[in-house]
PyMOL commands that place a pseudoatom at each C-alpha (Angstrom):
pseudoatom trace, name=CA, resn=UNK, resi=1, chain=A, elem=C, hetatm=0, pos=[-0.061, 0.063, -0.092]
pseudoatom trace, name=CA, resn=UNK, resi=2, chain=A, elem=C, hetatm=0, pos=[1.276, 3.285, -1.124]
pseudoatom trace, name=CA, resn=UNK, resi=3, chain=A, elem=C, hetatm=0, pos=[0.852, 6.391, 1.178]
pseudoatom trace, name=CA, resn=UNK, resi=4, chain=A, elem=C, hetatm=0, pos=[0.796, 9.814, -0.106]
pseudoatom trace, name=CA, resn=UNK, resi=5, chain=A, elem=C, hetatm=0, pos=[2.603, 12.474, 1.607]
pseudoatom trace, name=CA, resn=UNK, resi=6, chain=A, elem=C, hetatm=0, pos=[2.076, 16.010, 0.695]
pseudoatom trace, name=CA, resn=UNK, resi=7, chain=A, elem=C, hetatm=0, pos=[4.875, 18.418, 1.232]
pseudoatom trace, name=CA, resn=UNK, resi=8, chain=A, elem=C, hetatm=0, pos=[4.505, 22.088, 0.804]
pseudoatom trace, name=CA, resn=UNK, resi=9, chain=A, elem=C, hetatm=0, pos=[7.253, 24.663, 0.930]
pseudoatom trace, name=CA, resn=UNK, resi=10, chain=A, elem=C, hetatm=0, pos=[7.277, 28.278, 2.336]
pseudoatom trace, name=CA, resn=UNK, resi=11, chain=A, elem=C, hetatm=0, pos=[10.152, 31.049, 2.883]
pseudoatom trace, name=CA, resn=UNK, resi=12, chain=A, elem=C, hetatm=0, pos=[10.314, 33.010, 5.873]
pseudoatom trace, name=CA, resn=UNK, resi=13, chain=A, elem=C, hetatm=0, pos=[12.273, 36.108, 6.365]
pseudoatom trace, name=CA, resn=UNK, resi=14, chain=A, elem=C, hetatm=0, pos=[14.184, 36.367, 9.520]
pseudoatom trace, name=CA, resn=UNK, resi=15, chain=A, elem=C, hetatm=0, pos=[16.654, 39.210, 9.789]
pseudoatom trace, name=CA, resn=UNK, resi=16, chain=A, elem=C, hetatm=0, pos=[16.951, 39.734, 6.315]
pseudoatom trace, name=CA, resn=UNK, resi=17, chain=A, elem=C, hetatm=0, pos=[17.730, 35.989, 5.619]
pseudoatom trace, name=CA, resn=UNK, resi=18, chain=A, elem=C, hetatm=0, pos=[15.210, 33.610, 3.717]
pseudoatom trace, name=CA, resn=UNK, resi=19, chain=A, elem=C, hetatm=0, pos=[14.697, 30.513, 5.577]
pseudoatom trace, name=CA, resn=UNK, resi=20, chain=A, elem=C, hetatm=0, pos=[13.230, 27.662, 3.569]
pseudoatom trace, name=CA, resn=UNK, resi=21, chain=A, elem=C, hetatm=0, pos=[10.671, 25.570, 5.608]
pseudoatom trace, name=CA, resn=UNK, resi=22, chain=A, elem=C, hetatm=0, pos=[8.996, 22.253, 5.007]
pseudoatom trace, name=CA, resn=UNK, resi=23, chain=A, elem=C, hetatm=0, pos=[5.643, 21.572, 6.231]
pseudoatom trace, name=CA, resn=UNK, resi=24, chain=A, elem=C, hetatm=0, pos=[4.426, 18.058, 5.977]
pseudoatom trace, name=CA, resn=UNK, resi=25, chain=A, elem=C, hetatm=0, pos=[0.606, 17.754, 5.940]
pseudoatom trace, name=CA, resn=UNK, resi=26, chain=A, elem=C, hetatm=0, pos=[0.285, 14.070, 6.609]
pseudoatom trace, name=CA, resn=UNK, resi=27, chain=A, elem=C, hetatm=0, pos=[3.211, 13.406, 9.060]
pseudoatom trace, name=CA, resn=UNK, resi=28, chain=A, elem=C, hetatm=0, pos=[3.182, 15.915, 11.948]
pseudoatom trace, name=CA, resn=UNK, resi=29, chain=A, elem=C, hetatm=0, pos=[6.086, 14.132, 13.629]
pseudoatom trace, name=CA, resn=UNK, resi=30, chain=A, elem=C, hetatm=0, pos=[8.490, 13.841, 10.977]
pseudoatom trace, name=CA, resn=UNK, resi=31, chain=A, elem=C, hetatm=0, pos=[11.776, 15.579, 12.115]
pseudoatom trace, name=CA, resn=UNK, resi=32, chain=A, elem=C, hetatm=0, pos=[13.482, 17.048, 9.112]
pseudoatom trace, name=CA, resn=UNK, resi=33, chain=A, elem=C, hetatm=0, pos=[16.321, 19.613, 9.741]
pseudoatom trace, name=CA, resn=UNK, resi=34, chain=A, elem=C, hetatm=0, pos=[17.664, 21.691, 7.121]
pseudoatom trace, name=CA, resn=UNK, resi=35, chain=A, elem=C, hetatm=0, pos=[21.499, 22.446, 7.513]
pseudoatom trace, name=CA, resn=UNK, resi=36, chain=A, elem=C, hetatm=0, pos=[23.803, 24.609, 5.564]
pseudoatom trace, name=CA, resn=UNK, resi=37, chain=A, elem=C, hetatm=0, pos=[26.671, 22.851, 3.758]
pseudoatom trace, name=CA, resn=UNK, resi=38, chain=A, elem=C, hetatm=0, pos=[30.020, 24.771, 3.666]
pseudoatom trace, name=CA, resn=UNK, resi=39, chain=A, elem=C, hetatm=0, pos=[31.553, 24.819, 0.200]
pseudoatom trace, name=CA, resn=UNK, resi=40, chain=A, elem=C, hetatm=0, pos=[34.868, 23.107, 0.982]
pseudoatom trace, name=CA, resn=UNK, resi=41, chain=A, elem=C, hetatm=0, pos=[34.948, 19.612, 2.291]
pseudoatom trace, name=CA, resn=UNK, resi=42, chain=A, elem=C, hetatm=0, pos=[38.003, 17.189, 3.087]
pseudoatom trace, name=CA, resn=UNK, resi=43, chain=A, elem=C, hetatm=0, pos=[37.383, 13.487, 2.719]
pseudoatom trace, name=CA, resn=UNK, resi=44, chain=A, elem=C, hetatm=0, pos=[39.581, 11.143, 4.906]
pseudoatom trace, name=CA, resn=UNK, resi=45, chain=A, elem=C, hetatm=0, pos=[39.515, 7.753, 3.412]
pseudoatom trace, name=CA, resn=UNK, resi=46, chain=A, elem=C, hetatm=0, pos=[40.279, 4.746, 5.855]
pseudoatom trace, name=CA, resn=UNK, resi=47, chain=A, elem=C, hetatm=0, pos=[43.351, 3.976, 3.581]
pseudoatom trace, name=CA, resn=UNK, resi=48, chain=A, elem=C, hetatm=0, pos=[45.270, 6.688, 1.405]
pseudoatom trace, name=CA, resn=UNK, resi=49, chain=A, elem=C, hetatm=0, pos=[45.414, 10.249, 1.225]
pseudoatom trace, name=CA, resn=UNK, resi=50, chain=A, elem=C, hetatm=0, pos=[42.806, 12.986, 1.789]
pseudoatom trace, name=CA, resn=UNK, resi=51, chain=A, elem=C, hetatm=0, pos=[41.051, 14.816, -0.989]
pseudoatom trace, name=CA, resn=UNK, resi=52, chain=A, elem=C, hetatm=0, pos=[39.376, 18.312, -0.755]
pseudoatom trace, name=CA, resn=UNK, resi=53, chain=A, elem=C, hetatm=0, pos=[36.668, 19.938, -3.104]
pseudoatom trace, name=CA, resn=UNK, resi=54, chain=A, elem=C, hetatm=0, pos=[33.078, 20.801, -3.055]
pseudoatom trace, name=CA, resn=UNK, resi=55, chain=A, elem=C, hetatm=0, pos=[30.541, 18.002, -2.106]
pseudoatom trace, name=CA, resn=UNK, resi=56, chain=A, elem=C, hetatm=0, pos=[28.254, 17.857, -5.227]
pseudoatom trace, name=CA, resn=UNK, resi=57, chain=A, elem=C, hetatm=0, pos=[26.733, 14.520, -4.599]
pseudoatom trace, name=CA, resn=UNK, resi=58, chain=A, elem=C, hetatm=0, pos=[25.937, 12.134, -1.743]
pseudoatom trace, name=CA, resn=UNK, resi=59, chain=A, elem=C, hetatm=0, pos=[23.892, 8.731, -1.558]
pseudoatom trace, name=CA, resn=UNK, resi=60, chain=A, elem=C, hetatm=0, pos=[23.630, 5.631, 0.508]
pseudoatom trace, name=CA, resn=UNK, resi=61, chain=A, elem=C, hetatm=0, pos=[26.764, 4.118, -1.687]
pseudoatom trace, name=CA, resn=UNK, resi=62, chain=A, elem=C, hetatm=0, pos=[28.873, 7.119, -2.939]
pseudoatom trace, name=CA, resn=UNK, resi=63, chain=A, elem=C, hetatm=0, pos=[29.626, 10.627, -2.563]
pseudoatom trace, name=CA, resn=UNK, resi=64, chain=A, elem=C, hetatm=0, pos=[31.456, 13.254, -4.997]
pseudoatom trace, name=CA, resn=UNK, resi=65, chain=A, elem=C, hetatm=0, pos=[33.949, 15.815, -4.569]
pseudoatom trace, name=CA, resn=UNK, resi=66, chain=A, elem=C, hetatm=0, pos=[34.425, 18.286, -7.559]
pseudoatom trace, name=CA, resn=UNK, resi=67, chain=A, elem=C, hetatm=0, pos=[37.481, 20.760, -7.923]
pseudoatom trace, name=CA, resn=UNK, resi=68, chain=A, elem=C, hetatm=0, pos=[36.883, 23.112, -10.760]
pseudoatom trace, name=CA, resn=UNK, resi=69, chain=A, elem=C, hetatm=0, pos=[35.801, 20.860, -13.496]
pseudoatom trace, name=CA, resn=UNK, resi=70, chain=A, elem=C, hetatm=0, pos=[37.128, 17.548, -12.181]
pseudoatom trace, name=CA, resn=UNK, resi=71, chain=A, elem=C, hetatm=0, pos=[34.787, 15.096, -10.249]
pseudoatom trace, name=CA, resn=UNK, resi=72, chain=A, elem=C, hetatm=0, pos=[35.901, 12.107, -8.226]
pseudoatom trace, name=CA, resn=UNK, resi=73, chain=A, elem=C, hetatm=0, pos=[33.341, 9.611, -6.608]
pseudoatom trace, name=CA, resn=UNK, resi=74, chain=A, elem=C, hetatm=0, pos=[34.428, 7.853, -3.355]
pseudoatom trace, name=CA, resn=UNK, resi=75, chain=A, elem=C, hetatm=0, pos=[32.462, 4.783, -2.062]
pseudoatom trace, name=CA, resn=UNK, resi=76, chain=A, elem=C, hetatm=0, pos=[30.941, 5.425, 1.307]
pseudoatom trace, name=CA, resn=UNK, resi=77, chain=A, elem=C, hetatm=0, pos=[32.296, 1.939, 2.810]
pseudoatom trace, name=CA, resn=UNK, resi=78, chain=A, elem=C, hetatm=0, pos=[35.872, 3.491, 2.342]
pseudoatom trace, name=CA, resn=UNK, resi=79, chain=A, elem=C, hetatm=0, pos=[35.380, 6.790, 4.106]
pseudoatom trace, name=CA, resn=UNK, resi=80, chain=A, elem=C, hetatm=0, pos=[36.300, 7.295, 7.590]
pseudoatom trace, name=CA, resn=UNK, resi=81, chain=A, elem=C, hetatm=0, pos=[35.363, 11.092, 7.933]
pseudoatom trace, name=CA, resn=UNK, resi=82, chain=A, elem=C, hetatm=0, pos=[34.502, 14.294, 6.082]
pseudoatom trace, name=CA, resn=UNK, resi=83, chain=A, elem=C, hetatm=0, pos=[35.359, 17.659, 7.517]
pseudoatom trace, name=CA, resn=UNK, resi=84, chain=A, elem=C, hetatm=0, pos=[33.895, 20.888, 6.224]
pseudoatom trace, name=CA, resn=UNK, resi=85, chain=A, elem=C, hetatm=0, pos=[35.419, 24.124, 6.396]
pseudoatom trace, name=CA, resn=UNK, resi=86, chain=A, elem=C, hetatm=0, pos=[34.397, 26.528, 9.110]
pseudoatom trace, name=CA, resn=UNK, resi=87, chain=A, elem=C, hetatm=0, pos=[34.513, 30.094, 7.042]
pseudoatom trace, name=CA, resn=UNK, resi=88, chain=A, elem=C, hetatm=0, pos=[32.478, 29.638, 3.819]
pseudoatom trace, name=CA, resn=UNK, resi=89, chain=A, elem=C, hetatm=0, pos=[28.998, 28.918, 4.389]
pseudoatom trace, name=CA, resn=UNK, resi=90, chain=A, elem=C, hetatm=0, pos=[26.780, 30.951, 2.009]
pseudoatom trace, name=CA, resn=UNK, resi=91, chain=A, elem=C, hetatm=0, pos=[23.381, 32.016, 2.361]
pseudoatom trace, name=CA, resn=UNK, resi=92, chain=A, elem=C, hetatm=0, pos=[20.875, 33.746, 0.018]
pseudoatom trace, name=CA, resn=UNK, resi=93, chain=A, elem=C, hetatm=0, pos=[19.468, 37.275, 1.033]
pseudoatom trace, name=CA, resn=UNK, resi=94, chain=A, elem=C, hetatm=0, pos=[15.930, 38.304, 0.142]
pseudoatom trace, name=CA, resn=UNK, resi=95, chain=A, elem=C, hetatm=0, pos=[17.404, 40.434, -2.660]
pseudoatom trace, name=CA, resn=UNK, resi=96, chain=A, elem=C, hetatm=0, pos=[18.693, 37.139, -4.194]
pseudoatom trace, name=CA, resn=UNK, resi=97, chain=A, elem=C, hetatm=0, pos=[22.314, 37.848, -3.408]
pseudoatom trace, name=CA, resn=UNK, resi=98, chain=A, elem=C, hetatm=0, pos=[24.615, 35.599, -1.825]
pseudoatom trace, name=CA, resn=UNK, resi=99, chain=A, elem=C, hetatm=0, pos=[26.669, 36.454, 1.253]
pseudoatom trace, name=CA, resn=UNK, resi=100, chain=A, elem=C, hetatm=0, pos=[29.096, 34.485, 3.529]
pseudoatom trace, name=CA, resn=UNK, resi=101, chain=A, elem=C, hetatm=0, pos=[27.981, 33.639, 7.129]
pseudoatom trace, name=CA, resn=UNK, resi=102, chain=A, elem=C, hetatm=0, pos=[30.793, 33.357, 9.804]
pseudoatom trace, name=CA, resn=UNK, resi=103, chain=A, elem=C, hetatm=0, pos=[30.440, 30.098, 11.533]
pseudoatom trace, name=CA, resn=UNK, resi=104, chain=A, elem=C, hetatm=0, pos=[31.136, 30.204, 15.333]
pseudoatom trace, name=CA, resn=UNK, resi=105, chain=A, elem=C, hetatm=0, pos=[30.097, 27.691, 18.074]
pseudoatom trace, name=CA, resn=UNK, resi=106, chain=A, elem=C, hetatm=0, pos=[30.761, 24.334, 19.654]
pseudoatom trace, name=CA, resn=UNK, resi=107, chain=A, elem=C, hetatm=0, pos=[29.918, 21.289, 17.419]
pseudoatom trace, name=CA, resn=UNK, resi=108, chain=A, elem=C, hetatm=0, pos=[26.976, 19.294, 18.381]
pseudoatom trace, name=CA, resn=UNK, resi=109, chain=A, elem=C, hetatm=0, pos=[27.241, 15.667, 17.711]
pseudoatom trace, name=CA, resn=UNK, resi=110, chain=A, elem=C, hetatm=0, pos=[24.077, 13.680, 16.442]
pseudoatom trace, name=CA, resn=UNK, resi=111, chain=A, elem=C, hetatm=0, pos=[25.029, 9.835, 16.513]
pseudoatom trace, name=CA, resn=UNK, resi=112, chain=A, elem=C, hetatm=0, pos=[23.432, 6.944, 14.827]
pseudoatom trace, name=CA, resn=UNK, resi=113, chain=A, elem=C, hetatm=0, pos=[22.003, 8.469, 11.715]
pseudoatom trace, name=CA, resn=UNK, resi=114, chain=A, elem=C, hetatm=0, pos=[20.922, 6.141, 9.040]
pseudoatom trace, name=CA, resn=UNK, resi=115, chain=A, elem=C, hetatm=0, pos=[23.039, 7.281, 6.133]
pseudoatom trace, name=CA, resn=UNK, resi=116, chain=A, elem=C, hetatm=0, pos=[19.764, 7.414, 3.911]
pseudoatom trace, name=CA, resn=UNK, resi=117, chain=A, elem=C, hetatm=0, pos=[18.332, 10.196, 6.435]
pseudoatom trace, name=CA, resn=UNK, resi=118, chain=A, elem=C, hetatm=0, pos=[20.994, 12.660, 4.934]
pseudoatom trace, name=CA, resn=UNK, resi=119, chain=A, elem=C, hetatm=0, pos=[20.202, 14.348, 1.646]
pseudoatom trace, name=CA, resn=UNK, resi=120, chain=A, elem=C, hetatm=0, pos=[22.079, 16.927, -0.287]
pseudoatom trace, name=CA, resn=UNK, resi=121, chain=A, elem=C, hetatm=0, pos=[19.701, 19.308, -1.878]
pseudoatom trace, name=CA, resn=UNK, resi=122, chain=A, elem=C, hetatm=0, pos=[20.086, 20.616, -5.474]
pseudoatom trace, name=CA, resn=UNK, resi=123, chain=A, elem=C, hetatm=0, pos=[21.620, 23.903, -4.658]
pseudoatom trace, name=CA, resn=UNK, resi=124, chain=A, elem=C, hetatm=0, pos=[24.397, 21.961, -2.912]
pseudoatom trace, name=CA, resn=UNK, resi=125, chain=A, elem=C, hetatm=0, pos=[24.726, 24.818, -0.323]
pseudoatom trace, name=CA, resn=UNK, resi=126, chain=A, elem=C, hetatm=0, pos=[22.303, 23.045, 2.217]
pseudoatom trace, name=CA, resn=UNK, resi=127, chain=A, elem=C, hetatm=0, pos=[20.881, 19.401, 2.819]
pseudoatom trace, name=CA, resn=UNK, resi=128, chain=A, elem=C, hetatm=0, pos=[18.223, 17.764, 4.999]
pseudoatom trace, name=CA, resn=UNK, resi=129, chain=A, elem=C, hetatm=0, pos=[18.639, 15.299, 8.022]
pseudoatom trace, name=CA, resn=UNK, resi=130, chain=A, elem=C, hetatm=0, pos=[15.521, 13.054, 8.938]
pseudoatom trace, name=CA, resn=UNK, resi=131, chain=A, elem=C, hetatm=0, pos=[16.024, 12.645, 12.737]
pseudoatom trace, name=CA, resn=UNK, resi=132, chain=A, elem=C, hetatm=0, pos=[12.963, 10.943, 13.385]
pseudoatom trace, name=CA, resn=UNK, resi=133, chain=A, elem=C, hetatm=0, pos=[14.550, 7.817, 14.096]
pseudoatom trace, name=CA, resn=UNK, resi=134, chain=A, elem=C, hetatm=0, pos=[17.248, 9.133, 16.124]
pseudoatom trace, name=CA, resn=UNK, resi=135, chain=A, elem=C, hetatm=0, pos=[15.951, 12.258, 18.461]
pseudoatom trace, name=CA, resn=UNK, resi=136, chain=A, elem=C, hetatm=0, pos=[12.977, 12.164, 20.438]
pseudoatom trace, name=CA, resn=UNK, resi=137, chain=A, elem=C, hetatm=0, pos=[10.305, 15.058, 19.707]
pseudoatom trace, name=CA, resn=UNK, resi=138, chain=A, elem=C, hetatm=0, pos=[11.656, 16.899, 22.830]
pseudoatom trace, name=CA, resn=UNK, resi=139, chain=A, elem=C, hetatm=0, pos=[15.088, 16.468, 21.751]
pseudoatom trace, name=CA, resn=UNK, resi=140, chain=A, elem=C, hetatm=0, pos=[14.200, 17.757, 18.173]
pseudoatom trace, name=CA, resn=UNK, resi=141, chain=A, elem=C, hetatm=0, pos=[12.272, 20.684, 19.521]
pseudoatom trace, name=CA, resn=UNK, resi=142, chain=A, elem=C, hetatm=0, pos=[15.489, 21.824, 21.761]
pseudoatom trace, name=CA, resn=UNK, resi=143, chain=A, elem=C, hetatm=0, pos=[17.829, 21.380, 18.788]
pseudoatom trace, name=CA, resn=UNK, resi=144, chain=A, elem=C, hetatm=0, pos=[15.507, 23.611, 16.764]
pseudoatom trace, name=CA, resn=UNK, resi=145, chain=A, elem=C, hetatm=0, pos=[13.889, 25.943, 19.088]
pseudoatom trace, name=CA, resn=UNK, resi=146, chain=A, elem=C, hetatm=0, pos=[15.680, 29.194, 17.845]
pseudoatom trace, name=CA, resn=UNK, resi=147, chain=A, elem=C, hetatm=0, pos=[14.757, 30.380, 14.597]
pseudoatom trace, name=CA, resn=UNK, resi=148, chain=A, elem=C, hetatm=0, pos=[17.625, 32.964, 14.609]
pseudoatom trace, name=CA, resn=UNK, resi=149, chain=A, elem=C, hetatm=0, pos=[20.055, 30.051, 14.188]
pseudoatom trace, name=CA, resn=UNK, resi=150, chain=A, elem=C, hetatm=0, pos=[21.178, 28.185, 11.116]
pseudoatom trace, name=CA, resn=UNK, resi=151, chain=A, elem=C, hetatm=0, pos=[22.678, 24.543, 11.792]
pseudoatom trace, name=CA, resn=UNK, resi=152, chain=A, elem=C, hetatm=0, pos=[25.799, 24.100, 9.851]
pseudoatom trace, name=CA, resn=UNK, resi=153, chain=A, elem=C, hetatm=0, pos=[27.398, 20.757, 9.239]
pseudoatom trace, name=CA, resn=UNK, resi=154, chain=A, elem=C, hetatm=0, pos=[31.061, 20.760, 10.505]
pseudoatom trace, name=CA, resn=UNK, resi=155, chain=A, elem=C, hetatm=0, pos=[31.991, 16.895, 10.336]
pseudoatom trace, name=CA, resn=UNK, resi=156, chain=A, elem=C, hetatm=0, pos=[30.392, 13.563, 9.097]
pseudoatom trace, name=CA, resn=UNK, resi=157, chain=A, elem=C, hetatm=0, pos=[31.905, 10.577, 10.687]
pseudoatom trace, name=CA, resn=UNK, resi=158, chain=A, elem=C, hetatm=0, pos=[31.081, 7.328, 9.012]
pseudoatom trace, name=CA, resn=UNK, resi=159, chain=A, elem=C, hetatm=0, pos=[30.574, 4.830, 11.787]
pseudoatom trace, name=CA, resn=UNK, resi=160, chain=A, elem=C, hetatm=0, pos=[30.068, 2.044, 9.137]
pseudoatom trace, name=CA, resn=UNK, resi=161, chain=A, elem=C, hetatm=0, pos=[28.489, 1.941, 5.571]
pseudoatom trace, name=CA, resn=UNK, resi=162, chain=A, elem=C, hetatm=0, pos=[24.852, 2.427, 6.922]
pseudoatom trace, name=CA, resn=UNK, resi=163, chain=A, elem=C, hetatm=0, pos=[25.301, 4.737, 9.975]
pseudoatom trace, name=CA, resn=UNK, resi=164, chain=A, elem=C, hetatm=0, pos=[26.635, 8.609, 10.611]
pseudoatom trace, name=CA, resn=UNK, resi=165, chain=A, elem=C, hetatm=0, pos=[27.704, 10.710, 13.210]
pseudoatom trace, name=CA, resn=UNK, resi=166, chain=A, elem=C, hetatm=0, pos=[27.000, 14.472, 12.051]
pseudoatom trace, name=CA, resn=UNK, resi=167, chain=A, elem=C, hetatm=0, pos=[28.453, 17.181, 14.112]
pseudoatom trace, name=CA, resn=UNK, resi=168, chain=A, elem=C, hetatm=0, pos=[26.595, 20.471, 13.607]
pseudoatom trace, name=CA, resn=UNK, resi=169, chain=A, elem=C, hetatm=0, pos=[27.531, 24.166, 14.605]
pseudoatom trace, name=CA, resn=UNK, resi=170, chain=A, elem=C, hetatm=0, pos=[24.271, 26.203, 15.444]
pseudoatom trace, name=CA, resn=UNK, resi=171, chain=A, elem=C, hetatm=0, pos=[25.434, 29.856, 14.650]
pseudoatom trace, name=CA, resn=UNK, resi=172, chain=A, elem=C, hetatm=0, pos=[23.540, 33.146, 14.535]
pseudoatom trace, name=CA, resn=UNK, resi=173, chain=A, elem=C, hetatm=0, pos=[22.197, 34.227, 11.175]
for i in range(1, 173): cmd.bond("trace and resi %d" % i, "trace and resi %d" % (i + 1))
show_as sticks, trace
zoom trace
């Protein structure tokens, strides 16, 4: 049996920054967290040398980094960790221009995230994490209660080929 889920999207203006919000009309307890993705990422494989570039693809089996016009794919099973730069998160202003958002704060680890719960959005500057299987509604509320903060991915640790730890920094917009 297939269940239909309707998701609508709206944009909210907070301190001259557009925040995209998803509203799920059929599943009120779904815990989707939108996160900013810094432009530069460094992959640390289980064996071999690290590679740095922009994260351009991510799924349950592989991820890709791109440097200029060259793209390289990495099997998830071969990656130990991915670190993102602290100083180049870009946001879109209401005028449609981009600006750099300084990242400050202590990383908050979220453990045991199923790898299929992390999605990289088409714009490559943000992603979503479904935390429904990981956090209680109370924990999710505590993580997301301040709308003036944006959550930025700092580190992704590949616990195994199916589970992640993601360290987020909640920083003021």
